[in-house]
C-alpha positions in Angstrom: 15.7 -30.1 -21.9 13.6 -31.3 -19.0 13.4 -35.1 -18.5 10.0 -36.9 -18.2 10.5 -37.7 -14.5 11.4 -34.1 -13.6 8.4 -32.9 -15.7 6.0 -35.2 -13.8 7.4 -34.0 -10.5 7.0 -30.4 -11.3 3.4 -30.9 -12.6 2.6 -32.6 -9.3 4.1 -29.6 -7.4 2.1 -27.2 -9.5 -1.1 -29.1 -8.7 -0.2 -29.1 -5.0 0.4 -25.3 -5.2 -2.9 -24.7 -6.8 -4.6 -26.7 -4.0 -2.7 -24.7 -1.4 -3.8 -21.5 -3.0 -7.4 -22.6 -2.3 -6.4 -23.4 1.3 -5.3 -19.8 1.7 -8.7 -18.6 0.4 -10.9 -20.8 2.5 -14.1 -18.9 3.4 -14.6 -16.3 4.6 -11.2 -15.0 3.4 -10.9 -12.7 0.3 -8.0 -12.9 -2.1 -6.7 -13.0 -5.6 -7.6 -16.4 -6.9 -7.5 -15.7 -10.7 -4.0 -14.4 -11.1 -2.5 -16.7 -8.5 -4.0 -19.8 -10.3 -2.8 -18.6 -13.7 0.9 -18.6 -12.7 1.2 -21.9 -10.7 3.1 -23.7 -13.4 5.3 -20.7 -14.1 6.4 -20.6 -10.4 6.7 -24.4 -10.2 9.1 -24.5 -13.1 11.1 -21.5 -11.7 11.5 -22.8 -8.2 11.9 -26.5 -8.9 13.8 -26.4 -12.2 15.5 -23.1 -13.0 16.3 -21.0 -10.0 19.4 -21.4 -7.9 18.2 -21.0 -4.4 18.6 -22.4 -0.9 15.5 -22.6 1.4 17.8 -23.1 4.4 19.8 -19.9 3.5 17.4 -17.5 1.7 20.1 -14.8 1.7 22.7 -17.0 0.0 24.8 -14.6 -2.1 25.0 -17.0 -5.0 21.3 -17.3 -5.5 19.2 -16.3 -8.4 16.5 -13.7 -7.7 12.7 -13.9 -8.3 10.6 -10.8 -8.2 6.8 -11.2 -8.1 6.0 -7.8 -9.7 2.3 -8.6 -9.8 2.3 -8.8 -6.0 -1.4 -9.5 -5.6 -0.7 -13.0 -6.9 1.7 -13.8 -4.0 -0.5 -16.7 -2.9 1.1 -18.7 -5.7 4.6 -17.7 -4.5 3.7 -18.5 -0.9 2.6 -22.0 -2.1 5.9 -22.4 -4.0 8.0 -21.3 -1.0 6.1 -23.6 1.3 6.6 -26.5 -1.1 10.3 -25.7 -1.3 10.7 -25.6 2.5 11.2 -21.9 3.2 8.7 -22.1 6.0 6.3 -24.8 7.4 3.5 -25.6 5.1 1.1 -25.3 8.0 1.7 -21.5 7.8 -0.5 -21.3 4.7 -3.6 -21.9 6.8 -3.0 -18.6 8.6 -2.5 -16.6 5.4 -3.9 -13.1 5.7 -4.5 -13.5 9.4 -3.3 -10.8 11.8 0.3 -11.5 12.9 1.0 -14.1 10.2 4.0 -13.5 7.9 1.9 -14.3 4.8 -0.1 -11.2 4.0 -2.1 -10.2 0.9 1.0 -8.7 -0.7 4.6 -9.9 -0.2 6.8 -8.4 2.5 10.5 -9.1 2.3 10.9 -8.1 5.9 8.6 -10.8 7.2 8.6 -13.7 4.7 11.7 -15.8 3.9 12.3 -16.1 0.2 10.6 -12.8 -0.8 13.1 -10.4 -2.5 11.0 -7.3 -2.7 7.8 -5.7 -1.4 5.4 -5.5 -4.4 1.8 -4.8 -4.9 1.9 -1.3 -6.3 1.9 -2.5 -9.9 4.6 -1.6 -12.4 7.6 -1.5 -10.0 8.9 -5.0 -10.1 10.9 -4.7 -13.4 12.7 -1.6 -12.1 13.6 -3.5 -8.9 14.8 -6.5 -10.9 16.9 -4.3 -13.1 18.6 -2.7 -10.1 19.5 -6.2 -8.8 20.6 -7.4 -12.2 22.9 -4.4 -12.7 24.3 -4.7 -9.2 25.1 -8.4 -9.9 27.0 -7.3 -13.0 29.0 -4.8 -11.0 29.9 -7.5 -8.5 30.9 -9.9 -11.3 28.2 -12.3 -10.0 26.6 -14.8 -12.3 23.2 -14.6 -10.5 20.2 -14.2 -12.7 17.0 -12.2 -12.1 13.5 -13.3 -13.1 10.6 -10.9 -12.9 6.9 -12.0 -13.3 4.6 -9.4 -14.5 0.8 -9.5 -15.2 -0.3 -8.5 -18.7 -2.7 -5.9 -17.2 0.3 -4.5 -15.3 1.9 -3.6 -18.6 -0.4 -0.5 -18.7 1.9 1.0 -16.1 4.4 3.4 -17.7 7.2 2.5 -15.3 7.3 -1.0 -16.8 8.4 0.5 -20.2 10.9 2.9 -18.6 12.6 -0.1 -17.0 12.3 -2.0 -20.3 14.2 0.8 -22.1 16.8 1.0 -19.4 17.4 -2.8 -19.3 18.0 -2.8 -23.1 20.3 0.3 -22.9 22.4 -1.3 -20.2 22.4 -4.7 -21.9 21.0 -6.5 -18.8 21.3 -10.0 -20.2 21.2 -11.5 -16.8 17.5 -10.6 -16.5 14.4 -12.4 -17.8 10.9 -10.9 -17.7 8.0 -13.3 -17.7 4.6 -12.0 -18.7 1.6 -13.9 -17.3 -0.6 -13.3 -20.3 -4.1 -14.4 -19.1 -5.8 -11.5 -21.0 -7.9 -10.4 -18.0 -7.5 -7.7 -15.4 -9.6 -6.8 -12.4 -12.5 -5.3 -14.3 -12.6 -7.4 -17.5 -10.7 -8.2 -20.7 -7.5 -6.2 -21.2 -8.4 -5.8 -24.9 -11.4 -3.7 -23.8 -9.5 -1.6 -21.3 -5.9 -0.9 -22.4 -5.3 -3.0 -25.4 -1.7 -4.0 -25.5 -1.9 -5.0 -29.1 1.1 -6.9 -30.5 2.8 -7.8 -27.3 5.8 -9.6 -28.8 6.5 -6.8 -31.2 6.3 -4.2 -28.4 9.0 -6.0 -26.3 11.1 -6.5 -29.4 10.9 -2.9 -30.3 12.3 -2.1 -26.8 15.4 -4.2 -27.6 14.4 -7.4 -25.8 14.8 -11.0 -27.1 11.3 -12.4 -26.9 10.1 -16.0 -26.6 6.6 -17.4 -26.2 5.4 -20.4 -24.1 2.3 -22.2 -23.0 2.2 -21.0 -19.4 0.5 -24.2 -18.2 2.9 -26.6 -20.0 6.0 -27.5 -17.9 8.0 -28.6 -21.0 7.2 -25.4 -22.9 8.1 -23.2 -20.0 11.3 -25.1 -19.2 12.4 -24.9 -22.9 11.8 -21.2 -23.1 13.8 -20.6 -19.9 16.6 -22.8 -21.2 16.7 -20.9 -24.5 16.8 -17.6 -22.6 20.0 -18.8 -21.0 21.7 -19.0 -24.4 21.0 -15.4 -25.4 23.6 -12.7 -24.5 23.9 -9.0 -25.0 20.4 -7.9 -23.8 17.4 -8.7 -21.7 15.0 -11.5 -22.4 11.2 -11.7 -22.2 9.0 -14.8 -22.1 5.3 -14.3 -23.0 3.5 -17.1 -21.1 0.0 -17.7 -22.4 -2.2 -18.7 -19.5 -5.8 -18.9 -18.4 -6.9 -16.7 -15.5 -8.4 -18.9 -12.7 -6.8 -22.0 -14.2 -8.0 -25.3 -12.6 -11.1 -23.8 -10.9 -14.0 -24.4 -13.3 -16.2 -21.5 -12.5 -13.2 -19.0 -12.2 -11.5 -19.8 -15.5 -11.5 -16.7 -17.8 -13.8 -15.0 -15.3 -12.7 -11.5 -14.1 -15.1 -11.7 -11.2 -12.6 -14.0 -9.4 -9.7 -11.6 -9.8 -10.2 -10.7 -6.1 -13.1 -12.2 -4.3 -14.5 -14.4 -1.5 -15.5 -17.9 -2.3 -18.8 -19.2 -1.0 -18.7 -22.5 0.8 -20.2 -24.3 -2.2 -17.7 -22.7 -4.6 -14.8 -23.6 -2.2 -16.0 -27.2 -2.2 -16.3 -27.4 -6.0 -12.8 -25.7 -6.4 -11.2 -28.1 -3.9 -12.7 -31.2 -5.6 -11.4 -30.0 -9.0 -8.0 -29.4 -7.6 -7.9 -32.8 -5.8 -8.9 -34.6 -9.0 -5.8 -33.2 -10.7 -3.5 -33.6 -7.7 -4.4 -37.3 -7.1 -4.9 -38.3 -10.7 -3.5 -41.8 -11.3 -2.9 -42.6 -7.6 
């Protein structure tokens, strides 16, 4: 169980990451604010509590693996990698600029800490499964974590990988679903309704947990419980708010991928700073 001091530290890192996401979207840049903001705590708990990784040696064979299947939300991962020390934090100010290693979708050939090129939705779970099964063949105790968007679950390849993971008993893999209930064009319920999400994953042979995706303790507890389950893959449904922490963007599909006005940017930064520096 996560201790209070560690919890506070991770909450602070999540707040800094959300602020850095805004830095990467300073006008006139266009980017995926909504889905990046919704997964800040998920990535903060992974990188600063759960994952075995080494920023000084990103290819360390003993590491755990994280795959950002919803690659358009890579701004959150860039913020986590910068906070962890994979590259200088100053790099985030050049995000999406020509020649910078931080582009609109992750590139494993250019950015340290990125394990797979993602962005074409639906592929990350297959990539993660391949890594997980390879680790088993190598008798490695490395674990694989894959973050998917709930809108991404409309992709058929996700469920092919889910079936295969169950069939091959990939108990070294955890899928985390960022369930913010919105996709690019509006509510998922009105587009491709996923229905009973927990029951769907269970019917595919997965052990399923649920967590508050913005509560560090809830996420850490779910990840810890997943460690105790053997014989098959695990899924954590993390309930989140799209655009979390940005008042005008919360639960607003218009900010899935957009440019902020100067006034919006100022309002967003003020809200993020209020959380980041609260109590100081």
